[in-house]
C-alpha positions in Angstrom: 108.8 66.8 91.2 105.1 67.5 92.7 105.9 71.3 92.6 106.4 70.8 88.8 103.3 68.9 88.4 101.4 71.6 90.3 102.7 74.1 88.2 102.0 72.1 85.0 98.6 71.3 86.0 97.9 75.1 86.8 99.1 76.0 83.5 97.1 73.4 81.9 93.8 74.6 83.7 94.5 78.2 82.8 95.0 77.0 79.2 91.7 75.3 78.9 89.9 78.3 80.6 91.7 80.8 78.3 90.6 78.3 75.1 87.1 78.2 76.6 87.0 81.9 77.0 88.2 82.3 73.2 85.5 80.0 72.2 82.8 81.7 74.2 84.1 85.2 72.7 83.6 83.6 69.1 80.5 82.3 69.8 79.3 85.3 71.3 80.7 87.5 68.5 78.8 85.1 66.1 75.4 85.3 68.1 75.5 89.0 68.4 76.2 89.3 64.6 73.2 86.7 63.9 71.1 88.9 66.4 71.9 92.1 64.4 70.8 90.3 61.0 67.7 89.4 62.6 67.0 92.7 63.9 67.9 94.5 60.8 65.2 92.4 59.0 62.5 92.2 61.2 62.6 95.4 63.3 64.6 98.0 61.2 63.4 97.3 58.1 59.9 96.3 59.2 59.7 93.0 57.4 56.0 92.1 56.9 55.4 88.3 56.4 51.8 89.1 55.4 53.0 91.0 52.2 54.0 88.5 49.3 57.2 89.3 47.4 55.1 89.2 44.2 53.4 92.4 43.0 52.7 94.0 39.9 53.1 97.6 38.8 52.9 99.9 35.8 56.1 100.7 33.9 56.6 104.6 33.3 57.9 104.3 29.8 54.8 102.3 28.2 52.2 102.2 30.8 52.4 98.4 30.7 52.1 95.9 33.5 55.0 94.3 35.2 54.8 91.2 37.4 58.0 90.4 39.7 57.8 86.8 39.1 58.8 84.2 41.8 60.8 81.1 41.3 60.0 78.3 43.7 61.8 75.2 43.3 60.9 71.7 45.1 63.4 69.0 45.6 62.0 65.6 46.4 64.3 64.2 49.6 62.3 61.1 50.4 59.5 59.1 49.3 57.6 56.1 50.8 54.6 54.4 49.2 52.1 53.4 51.9 49.3 51.8 49.8 47.6 51.7 46.6 43.7 51.1 46.5 42.6 50.0 43.3 38.8 50.2 44.2 39.1 53.9 45.3 42.0 54.7 42.9 43.8 56.4 45.7 47.6 56.5 46.3 48.7 56.9 50.2 52.4 58.1 50.3 54.8 59.9 52.6 57.3 62.4 51.0 59.7 65.1 52.3 59.5 67.8 49.9 62.5 70.8 50.3 61.3 74.1 49.2 63.5 76.9 47.9 62.7 80.3 46.8 63.9 83.9 47.1 62.7 87.0 49.0 65.0 89.9 48.3 63.8 91.9 51.6 65.7 89.0 53.4 69.0 89.8 51.9 71.8 91.3 53.9 75.6 92.1 53.2 77.7 89.5 55.1 80.5 92.1 55.2 78.4 94.2 57.6 77.3 91.5 59.9 80.9 89.8 60.9 80.4 87.4 58.0 77.2 85.8 59.1 76.2 83.6 55.9 72.8 82.2 57.1 70.3 82.1 60.1 67.5 80.1 61.1 64.0 81.6 62.3 60.8 80.1 63.1 58.6 79.6 59.5 55.9 81.7 61.0 58.3 85.1 60.8 58.2 84.8 57.0 56.0 84.7 54.2 55.5 81.5 52.8 54.6 80.0 49.3 50.9 78.7 49.2 51.7 75.9 46.9 49.6 72.7 47.8 49.6 69.1 46.6 46.5 68.8 44.1 43.9 65.8 43.6 44.6 65.1 47.4 41.7 63.7 49.4 44.0 64.3 52.3 47.1 66.3 53.2 48.4 65.8 56.7 52.0 67.8 57.6 54.0 65.6 59.7 55.2 68.2 61.8 55.1 70.1 65.2 52.9 73.4 65.2 53.8 75.6 62.2 54.9 78.2 64.9 57.7 75.4 65.9 59.0 74.8 62.0 62.3 76.5 61.0 63.6 78.2 57.9 67.0 78.9 56.8 67.6 82.2 55.5 70.6 82.8 53.5 72.6 86.2 53.0 71.1 86.6 49.4 67.7 86.1 50.6 67.0 82.8 49.6 65.1 80.4 51.8 65.0 76.8 52.5 62.2 75.2 53.8 61.5 71.5 54.4 58.3 69.5 54.8 57.1 66.2 55.7 53.8 65.3 54.3 51.5 62.4 54.2 49.1 62.5 51.5 46.1 60.7 49.7 46.2 61.5 46.2 44.1 60.3 43.2 45.8 57.6 41.2 43.8 56.6 38.0 44.1 52.7 37.6 45.3 51.8 34.1 42.6 48.8 33.0 44.8 48.2 30.0 47.6 46.9 32.2 45.6 43.9 33.5 46.3 42.6 35.9 47.5 45.8 37.1 51.0 45.1 37.4 52.4 48.5 36.4 50.9 51.8 37.3 52.0 55.3 37.0 50.6 57.8 39.6 51.4 61.6 39.3 51.6 63.9 42.5 50.9 67.3 41.3 52.1 70.6 43.1 50.3 73.9 42.5 49.9 77.6 43.7 46.1 78.2 44.8 46.6 81.9 44.4 49.1 82.7 41.7 49.0 81.8 38.1 51.7 81.1 35.6 52.4 85.4 35.3 53.4 85.1 38.8 55.3 82.2 39.9 57.2 79.8 38.2 57.5 76.4 39.8 60.2 73.7 38.9 60.7 70.6 40.5 63.8 67.9 40.9 64.8 64.6 42.4 67.4 64.7 45.0 70.3 62.7 43.5 70.9 60.6 46.6 67.3 59.4 46.5 67.8 57.4 43.2 70.2 55.2 44.7 67.3 53.9 46.6 65.7 52.3 43.7 68.6 50.0 43.4 68.2 46.6 45.5 71.8 46.0 45.8 72.4 49.4 47.3 69.3 49.0 49.7 70.7 45.7 51.0 74.1 47.0 51.4 72.8 50.3 53.5 70.5 47.7 55.7 73.8 45.5 56.4 75.9 48.5 57.2 73.4 49.7 59.4 73.2 46.5 61.5 74.2 42.9 61.3 71.1 41.9 63.2 68.6 40.6 60.7 65.5 42.0 62.4 66.9 45.6 62.5 68.3 45.1 59.0 65.0 44.2 57.7 63.3 47.3 59.5 66.1 49.6 57.7 65.2 48.0 54.6 61.6 48.5 55.0 62.4 52.2 55.9 64.5 53.1 52.9 62.6 51.2 50.2 60.4 53.5 48.0 57.7 50.9 47.8 55.6 48.6 50.6 55.3 44.8 50.7 53.0 44.9 47.7 54.7 47.4 45.3 57.9 48.6 44.2 58.5 52.0 43.1 60.9 51.7 40.0 61.2 55.3 39.3 60.2 59.0 40.1 60.5 61.5 37.4 59.2 65.3 37.3 57.7 67.0 34.5 55.4 70.7 34.4 52.1 71.5 32.7 50.2 74.6 32.5 46.1 74.3 32.9 43.8 77.3 32.4 46.7 79.5 33.4 48.0 77.6 36.3 51.1 76.0 36.3 51.8 72.5 38.1 55.1 70.6 38.4 54.2 66.7 39.0 56.3 64.0 40.4 55.4 60.9 38.3 56.1 57.7 40.3 56.3 54.5 38.5 54.9 51.4 40.3 55.4 47.4 39.5 53.4 44.7 41.6 56.0 42.6 43.4 56.0 39.2 42.4 
């Protein structure tokens, strides 16, 4: 019997080693393929992060100008009201924006690289849009140094770039709503260098985020996280859009063009707590 168990343990050990070797082999193949993708883009092709994918050239037929227009999309994934100062008419807010665009220079054929569908690289390796929050007194990016931020690059050249920000933006107080129990504060986003002929900006609210306007859903999430009342209160304070004074009842988006510059706005609707 002892011999049987010894043989069985030896077989089990070899089986585990074989499985581990197979897993390591798969990981090695995948990592090598991802490295080949990186080498192809940044070394063989000589991708230049200082050169924008937006350009203008003359057409041969008519001699007119044609601009390669870039589509940039902003997805609002998180929002948290810090304060609304009626005297200075400034809104302080934290938000997470997920930015998407496509740079065809970063595309590759998956079949030529063992099916690698996407890779992650540090953000300082690629060209980034210059979009900024407008009407802002302060913009702080809550992050490590730029060189330590990651972007996700997909095989079709699409890029996903998340960013978390604290900002103070102008919010004109509507005197007509005395005693100021309801306010609307727009948060504009615009390109500093490119006009409406060069970029097309769009924006959306992440679907799951709208659930956090419903008090019953917020309470359910807080209870699910912890039965401890203290931690439940902390969780609720974190996931609620508003603060102790104001509720954020809704956030919507709309776009405008001013003096040839396109803007997208997140319009936050506030209601004073009673």
